[in-house]
Structure formats: C-alpha cells, structure tokens
VEXDREN-2710 file (C-alpha; in Angstrom, 1 decimal):
% VEXDREN-2710
k/r/px/py/pz
1/MET/0.0/0.0/0.0
2/MET/1.4/3.4/-1.0
3/ASN/1.8/6.2/1.5
4/PHE/-1.1/8.7/1.7
5/ASP/-2.2/11.8/3.6
6/TYR/-5.0/11.5/6.1
7/VAL/-7.4/14.4/6.7
8/ARG/-10.3/14.6/9.1
9/PRO/-12.3/17.7/8.2
10/ALA/-14.7/19.4/10.6
11/SER/-17.4/20.4/8.0
12/VAL/-18.8/19.4/4.7
13/ALA/-17.2/22.4/3.1
14/ASP/-13.8/21.5/4.4
15/ALA/-14.3/17.9/3.2
16/ILE/-15.1/19.0/-0.3
17/ALA/-12.1/21.3/-0.4
18/ALA/-9.8/18.5/0.8
19/ALA/-11.3/15.9/-1.6
20/SER/-11.1/18.2/-4.6
21/GLU/-7.4/17.7/-4.9
22/LYS/-6.3/15.1/-7.5
23/GLY/-5.8/11.7/-6.0
24/ALA/-8.1/12.2/-3.0
25/ALA/-10.8/9.8/-1.9
26/TYR/-13.5/9.9/0.7
27/LEU/-13.3/7.4/3.6
28/ALA/-16.3/6.4/5.6
29/SER/-16.3/2.8/7.0
30/GLY/-13.9/1.7/4.3
31/THR/-15.5/-1.7/3.8
32/ASN/-14.8/-1.6/0.1
33/LEU/-12.1/1.1/-0.3
34/LEU/-9.6/-0.4/2.2
35/ASP/-9.8/-3.8/0.4
36/LEU/-9.0/-2.1/-2.9
37/MET/-6.1/-0.2/-1.4
38/LYS/-4.6/-3.3/0.2
39/GLY/-4.8/-5.0/-3.2
40/GLY/-3.2/-2.1/-5.0
41/VAL/-6.3/-1.6/-7.1
42/SER/-7.0/1.9/-5.6
43/ARG/-4.1/4.1/-4.7
44/PRO/-5.4/7.4/-3.3
45/SER/-2.8/9.9/-2.3
46/ARG/-5.1/11.4/0.3
47/LEU/-8.0/10.0/2.4
48/VAL/-10.6/12.4/3.6
49/ASP/-12.4/10.9/6.6
50/VAL/-16.0/12.0/6.6
51/THR/-17.2/9.8/9.6
52/HIS/-17.2/12.7/12.0
53/LEU/-19.1/15.2/9.9
54/PRO/-22.1/16.5/11.8
55/GLY/-25.7/15.8/10.7
56/LEU/-25.0/13.0/8.2
57/ASP/-26.0/10.2/10.5
58/ARG/-29.7/11.1/10.8
59/VAL/-33.0/9.6/9.5
60/GLU/-35.5/12.4/9.1
61/ARG/-39.2/12.2/8.3
62/LEU/-40.1/15.0/5.9
63/ALA/-43.1/17.3/6.0
64/ASP/-44.3/16.0/2.7
65/GLY/-44.3/12.4/3.9
66/GLY/-41.0/11.4/2.4
67/LEU/-37.8/10.2/4.1
68/ARG/-34.3/11.7/4.2
69/ILE/-31.5/9.3/5.1
70/GLY/-28.1/10.7/5.9
71/ALA/-25.1/9.3/4.0
72/LEU/-23.5/8.1/7.3
73/VAL/-26.4/6.1/8.6
74/ARG/-25.3/2.5/9.0
75/ASN/-26.9/-0.2/6.9
76/ALA/-27.8/-2.3/9.9
77/ASP/-29.4/0.6/11.8
78/LEU/-31.6/1.5/8.8
79/ALA/-32.7/-2.1/8.1
80/HIS/-33.6/-2.7/11.7
81/ASP/-35.6/0.5/12.1
82/PRO/-39.2/-0.8/12.5
83/GLU/-40.8/2.2/10.9
84/PHE/-38.5/2.1/7.9
85/ALA/-38.9/-1.6/7.4
86/TYR/-42.7/-1.2/7.6
87/ALA/-42.8/1.6/5.0
88/TYR/-40.1/0.3/2.7
89/PRO/-40.0/-3.5/3.3
90/ALA/-38.2/-4.5/0.1
91/VAL/-35.4/-2.0/0.8
92/ALA/-34.9/-3.4/4.3
93/GLU/-34.9/-6.9/2.9
94/ALA/-32.3/-5.9/0.3
95/LEU/-30.1/-4.4/3.0
96/LEU/-30.3/-7.5/5.2
97/SER/-29.4/-9.8/2.2
98/GLY/-26.1/-8.0/1.6
99/ALA/-22.8/-8.9/3.0
100/SER/-22.4/-10.2/6.6
101/ALA/-23.9/-8.8/9.8
102/GLN/-20.5/-7.5/10.8
103/LEU/-20.1/-5.6/7.5
104/ARG/-23.7/-4.2/7.7
105/ASN/-22.9/-2.9/11.2
106/ALA/-20.1/-0.8/9.7
107/ALA/-21.1/0.0/6.1
108/THR/-22.9/3.3/5.4
109/VAL/-25.7/4.3/3.1
110/GLY/-23.5/6.6/1.1
111/GLY/-20.8/4.1/0.8
112/ASN/-23.2/1.4/-0.4
113/LEU/-24.2/3.6/-3.3
114/MET/-20.5/4.2/-4.2
115/GLN/-19.1/0.6/-3.9
116/ARG/-17.1/-0.6/-6.9
117/THR/-17.7/-3.7/-9.0
118/ARG/-16.6/-7.1/-7.6
119/CYS/-15.3/-8.2/-11.1
120/ALA/-12.3/-10.5/-10.4
121/TYR/-10.3/-8.9/-13.2
122/PHE/-10.9/-5.4/-11.7
123/TYR/-9.7/-6.7/-8.3
124/ASP/-6.6/-8.3/-9.9
125/ALA/-4.0/-5.6/-10.5
126/GLY/-2.2/-7.9/-12.9
127/SER/-5.2/-8.2/-15.3
128/ALA/-6.1/-5.8/-18.0
129/CYS/-9.0/-3.7/-16.9
130/ASN/-10.3/-0.5/-18.5
131/LYS/-11.8/0.7/-15.2
132/ARG/-8.4/0.7/-13.6
133/TRP/-6.4/1.8/-16.6
134/PRO/-8.3/3.2/-19.5
135/GLY/-7.3/1.7/-22.8
136/ALA/-5.7/-1.4/-21.2
137/GLY/-8.5/-3.7/-22.4
138/CYS/-10.9/-6.1/-20.6
139/ASP/-9.6/-9.5/-19.7
140/ALA/-13.1/-10.5/-18.5
141/LEU/-14.3/-10.6/-22.2
142/GLN/-12.3/-13.8/-22.8
143/GLY/-12.0/-14.9/-19.2
144/GLU/-14.2/-16.3/-16.5
145/ASN/-17.4/-14.3/-17.1
146/ARG/-20.4/-16.3/-16.2
147/LEU/-21.4/-13.7/-13.6
148/HIS/-21.0/-10.7/-15.8
149/ALA/-23.4/-8.3/-17.4
150/VAL/-26.2/-9.2/-19.9
151/LEU/-27.6/-5.7/-20.2
152/GLY/-25.9/-2.4/-21.1
153/TRP/-22.4/-3.8/-21.4
154/SER/-19.8/-2.7/-24.0
155/ASP/-16.6/-4.2/-25.4
156/GLY/-14.8/-1.9/-22.9
157/CYS/-16.4/-3.4/-19.8
158/ILE/-18.8/-6.2/-18.9
159/ALA/-18.7/-5.8/-15.1
160/THR/-21.9/-5.6/-12.9
161/HIS/-22.8/-3.3/-10.1
162/PRO/-22.8/-5.2/-6.8
163/SER/-25.3/-3.3/-4.6
164/ASP/-28.5/-4.9/-3.3
165/PHE/-29.6/-1.8/-1.6
166/CYS/-29.7/0.3/-4.8
167/VAL/-32.1/-2.1/-6.7
168/PRO/-35.3/-1.3/-4.8
169/LEU/-34.2/2.3/-4.3
170/VAL/-34.0/2.8/-8.1
171/ALA/-37.5/1.2/-8.4
172/LEU/-38.8/3.7/-5.9
173/ASP/-37.4/6.8/-7.5
174/ALA/-34.9/7.6/-4.8
175/VAL/-33.0/10.8/-5.0
176/VAL/-29.4/11.5/-4.1
177/GLU/-28.4/14.8/-2.5
178/ILE/-24.9/15.9/-3.4
179/GLU/-22.6/18.7/-2.1
180/GLY/-19.8/19.8/-4.4
181/LYS/-17.7/22.8/-5.3
182/GLY/-20.6/24.3/-7.1
183/GLY/-23.0/23.9/-4.2
184/ARG/-25.8/21.4/-3.5
185/ARG/-27.7/19.5/-6.2
186/GLU/-29.9/16.5/-6.5
187/LEU/-29.8/13.6/-8.9
188/PRO/-32.2/10.6/-9.3
189/LEU/-30.4/7.5/-8.1
190/GLU/-31.2/5.9/-11.4
191/ALA/-29.0/8.5/-13.1
192/LEU/-26.1/8.4/-10.6
193/HIS/-24.4/5.3/-12.1
194/ARG/-23.2/5.1/-15.7
195/LEU/-23.1/2.4/-18.3
196/PRO/-19.6/1.7/-19.5
197/GLY/-19.9/2.7/-23.2
198/GLU/-16.4/3.9/-24.2
199/THR/-15.6/5.4/-20.8
200/PRO/-15.9/2.5/-18.3
201/GLU/-13.5/4.2/-15.9
202/ARG/-16.2/6.8/-15.2
203/GLU/-18.7/4.9/-13.1
204/THR/-20.9/7.7/-11.8
205/GLU/-22.0/11.3/-12.6
206/LEU/-20.1/12.7/-9.6
207/GLU/-17.3/15.2/-10.2
208/ARG/-14.1/15.5/-8.3
209/GLY/-14.8/16.6/-4.7
210/ASP/-18.5/15.7/-4.9
211/LEU/-19.9/14.2/-1.6
212/ILE/-23.1/12.3/-1.3
213/VAL/-24.7/13.8/1.9
214/ALA/-28.1/12.1/1.9
215/LEU/-30.6/9.8/0.1
216/ARG/-34.2/10.7/-0.1
217/LEU/-37.3/8.5/-0.7
218/PRO/-40.5/10.2/-1.9
219/ALA/-43.7/9.9/0.0
220/ALA/-45.3/8.0/-2.9
221/ALA/-42.8/5.1/-2.3
222/GLN/-44.8/4.1/0.8
223/SER/-47.9/3.3/-1.3
224/PHE/-46.2/0.0/-2.4
225/ALA/-45.5/-1.2/1.1
226/ALA/-48.3/-3.8/1.1
227/HIS/-47.0/-5.6/-2.0
228/ALA/-43.2/-5.3/-2.2
229/ARG/-40.5/-8.0/-2.4
230/TYR/-36.8/-8.2/-3.1
231/ILE/-35.5/-11.6/-4.4
232/LYS/-31.9/-12.5/-4.9
233/VAL/-30.2/-15.6/-6.3
234/ARG/-26.6/-16.0/-5.0
235/GLU/-24.1/-18.8/-5.0
236/ARG/-24.1/-18.9/-1.2
237/THR/-27.3/-18.1/0.5
238/SER/-25.5/-17.2/3.7
239/TYR/-24.0/-14.1/2.1
240/ALA/-22.7/-13.4/-1.4
241/PHE/-23.3/-10.9/-4.2
242/ALA/-26.2/-11.4/-6.5
243/VAL/-26.0/-13.6/-9.6
244/VAL/-29.3/-11.8/-10.4
245/SER/-31.9/-10.1/-8.2
246/ALA/-35.2/-8.3/-8.7
247/ALA/-37.2/-5.7/-6.7
248/ALA/-40.9/-5.8/-7.4
249/HIS/-43.4/-3.2/-6.0
250/LEU/-47.1/-3.3/-6.8
251/ARG/-50.1/-1.1/-6.0
252/ILE/-53.1/-3.3/-6.2
253/GLU/-56.8/-2.2/-6.2
254/ASP/-59.7/-4.6/-6.7
255/GLY/-57.6/-7.4/-8.0
256/THR/-55.9/-5.2/-10.6
257/ILE/-52.3/-3.9/-10.7
258/ARG/-52.8/-0.1/-10.8
259/GLU/-49.0/0.7/-10.7
260/ALA/-45.8/-1.3/-10.8
261/ARG/-42.2/-0.6/-10.1
262/LEU/-39.5/-3.1/-11.1
263/ALA/-35.7/-3.1/-11.1
264/LEU/-33.0/-5.7/-11.5
265/GLY/-29.6/-6.2/-10.0
266/GLY/-26.6/-8.3/-11.0
267/VAL/-27.3/-7.8/-14.7
268/ALA/-25.6/-4.5/-15.6
269/ALA/-23.1/-1.9/-14.5
270/LYS/-25.9/-0.1/-12.7
271/PRO/-29.2/-1.1/-11.1
272/TRP/-31.6/-1.7/-14.1
273/ARG/-35.0/-0.1/-14.1
274/ALA/-37.5/-2.1/-16.2
275/ARG/-39.8/0.6/-17.3
276/GLU/-41.3/-1.2/-20.3
277/ALA/-42.3/-4.1/-18.0
278/GLU/-43.8/-1.6/-15.5
279/GLN/-46.0/-0.1/-18.3
280/MET/-47.1/-3.6/-19.3
281/LEU/-48.2/-4.4/-15.7
282/ALA/-50.2/-1.2/-15.1
283/GLY/-53.9/-2.1/-15.4
284/ALA/-53.2/-5.9/-15.7
285/PRO/-54.9/-8.6/-13.6
286/LEU/-53.0/-10.7/-11.1
287/ASP/-51.9/-13.5/-13.4
288/ALA/-48.8/-15.6/-13.6
289/LEU/-48.8/-15.3/-17.4
290/ILE/-48.7/-11.6/-17.1
291/TYR/-45.7/-11.8/-14.8
292/ARG/-43.9/-14.0/-17.3
293/ASP/-44.6/-11.6/-20.1
294/ALA/-43.4/-8.7/-18.0
295/ALA/-40.2/-10.6/-17.2
296/ARG/-39.5/-11.2/-20.8
297/ALA/-40.0/-7.5/-21.5
298/ALA/-37.6/-6.6/-18.7
299/LEU/-34.9/-8.7/-20.4
300/ALA/-35.8/-7.8/-24.0
301/GLY/-32.5/-6.1/-24.7
302/ALA/-30.3/-8.7/-22.9
303/LYS/-27.5/-10.5/-24.6
304/PRO/-24.7/-12.6/-23.3
305/SER/-21.3/-11.0/-22.7
306/GLY/-19.6/-14.4/-22.5
307/ASP/-20.4/-17.7/-20.8
308/ASN/-23.5/-16.2/-19.2
309/ALA/-26.5/-16.8/-21.4
310/PHE/-28.1/-18.6/-18.5
311/LYS/-28.4/-15.3/-16.6
312/ILE/-31.0/-14.1/-19.0
313/GLU/-33.5/-16.9/-18.4
314/LEU/-32.6/-16.9/-14.7
315/ALA/-33.3/-13.2/-14.5
316/GLN/-36.7/-13.7/-16.2
317/ARG/-37.6/-16.4/-13.7
318/ILE/-36.6/-14.2/-10.7
319/VAL/-38.5/-11.2/-12.0
320/ALA/-41.6/-13.4/-12.4
321/ARG/-41.1/-14.9/-9.0
322/ALA/-40.6/-11.5/-7.4
323/LEU/-43.8/-10.2/-9.0
324/SER/-45.8/-13.3/-7.9
325/LEU/-44.6/-12.9/-4.3
326/ALA/-45.3/-9.2/-4.3
327/ALA/-48.8/-9.8/-5.5
328/GLN/-49.3/-12.2/-2.6
329/GLY/-48.5/-9.5/-0.2
330/THR/-45.5/-8.3/1.9
331/PRO/-44.8/-10.8/4.7
332/ALA/-45.5/-9.7/8.2
333/ARG/-41.8/-10.1/9.1
334/ILE/-38.6/-10.4/7.1
335/ALA/-37.6/-13.9/6.5
336/ALA/-34.7/-15.6/8.4
337/LEU/-32.9/-15.8/5.0
338/PRO/-33.7/-12.3/3.6
339/ALA/-34.4/-12.1/-0.1
340/SER/-33.7/-15.8/-0.6
341/PRO/-36.2/-17.6/-3.0
342/PHE/-35.9/-20.5/-0.6
343/SER/-37.4/-18.7/2.4
344/SER/-40.9/-19.4/3.4
345/PRO/-43.4/-16.5/3.9
346/ALA/-43.4/-17.3/7.6
347/GLY/-39.7/-16.7/7.8
348/ALA/-38.7/-20.2/8.8
END
C-alpha cells in the first residue's frame, strides 16, 4: 500500500475542499475502499475521513411524507428501524441480504451507493481492466465471465454493479443529495451510475470533490409497502453478491395492478429499471402469465457478454417470482434468510 495523507475535516465544506485535490478519496467505514487499497487496485494519495461530519447520520421524516437518510447512517441501523422496514420492506430486505452482519454494522448508506464492482479482473491488479487503466483492455471478455453483465455492457467493460440496496431504491425513484464545489444539487439515483460505453473508468456522474450527503425517498414510495419484495439468487445463501436479483413493487386495487415498479440487480453496470415491464403491468390482472410476459419485457434487450446466457433466463424467472410474491403481499416479518427464494413467507 502506498503512503497517503489522512485528513479529518470538521465540516462538509472542508471535506469538499480537501477531496477536490487530484488523487483524494472519501473514507467512511472503508469496507470496500480499504480492500481495494490493500490489493493495489485503488491508490489514493489522500484519504478524507467523513465519519465525524455533523448531521450526516440522521434519518428524518419530511413534512411531505418522504424520508431523508443521511449518508453516514449504518446499513444495519436502517434495516432494523421498524418504521423504515414497515414503510419500505423491500429496501430493508435488500439491506439484510447483503454482506455479513459485521459488515452491515459498519457499512454506510452513502458508501453502499458508491461501492465498486466485484469483477475479479478489476480486483486483480495484474489483469487488463479499462476501469483501472483506460485503454488497457478487458480480460473479462475472454475470461471467467459467467457472472458478468447481460444488459448495457460494451466491449470496454462487462462488469456488474454489486449493490443490493440500490435495486429497490431505483425502483422507488430515490433521489441522491450531493454537495460539491458548485453547491448542492440533486440527482435521481437511477441517473447516478453510468453504463460503460467507451468510458468504463467513469462509473458515476459525480465530479471530483462531490460528496453524497443524503438519500431521499419520496412519500409515494410508501404506497407500495403492502406488495413489495426483493428476491436475490446468489451462489451462497449465507451471504454473497447477487447472480441476479429483482425488486418488485405493486399497488393493487380490486384485484388489478394499478401501478408497478420493477428493477433488476446483477445484470448490468448499474441497477436496471425495467420501465417497459412496468407499463405492461399497469392495469393488468394478477396473473402468472402476465408476470412472465413482463419478465421477458424486462430482459428484452439482454445478450450474453460471455459464458452467461443462463443469466437471461434466470433473471426472467426471478422477475416473475418477485412479481408473484409481491402480488401475494408483503410478509408480516422479514424472512430468516432475507431475499432468498428458498425462504418461506413465515420466515422459517
């Protein structure tokens, strides 16, 4: 690990000034960044510790019925907040399906949004990776790529975004609050992460020095609480990143789907909002055939990026399963194996 400067600013303004220098990186719990530094994948010349910044560790109920979550709120604290879990059950389930309990106790909301891909070639400093070194090439294209992207990928990068938390958030129109050199601005979470295209090294729309200070959920997101599920297929049910996942939110009236929100994880370099499928579901009856049609629509643009054609059918099946479970209703409590398709509704 290379030498670096360590800065602990007293205010958001001071943090932005310190992080605007070339080579600087923000440090919260470091559950992802420190691993990358130890492996020589990330080599910041300055760490700007934001863990002591005031006001970023609060959950606030807004006057309009929405919710504002500070960037330093811990994943475990948010998931175990009874009011939050009741209002946004799929988000709580997604949080509890990610990593281990120890990591969830440390990891922060803002850090979760900014975590890097878990592509093995990105993590291996000896492999060619356009994210680490633009123009180097992508060894994953001809390598072990069964877990890589089937939507939105390019010849420059076929990595996937690893977050569980982001998937239901994108479906619920979450908004990110950002402080930067130009002041405060807001960005839909769906627009925060970028597809690789010809610039895979640029993963988000953030500029140098930009700091995520909060995440906001609109009041309308609570209208899906009665019919919301997050389903995740992983290679180890105990804890692992998603092979594919899906968040399904339905608003049902008189046996008809009035509104649907649907997003996928593990299939692209960003959480994937399935808007065509949402439109297909609006006004439809509760029917398994409709769910399958919507699942096919959600993966209509998918194509293998290597030895991963199976992920397309798997993702379709998980979308249909998530929709079916959401239609049955949100369980009274989160299952003992959160987000697992093998969990019973009773949580056994």
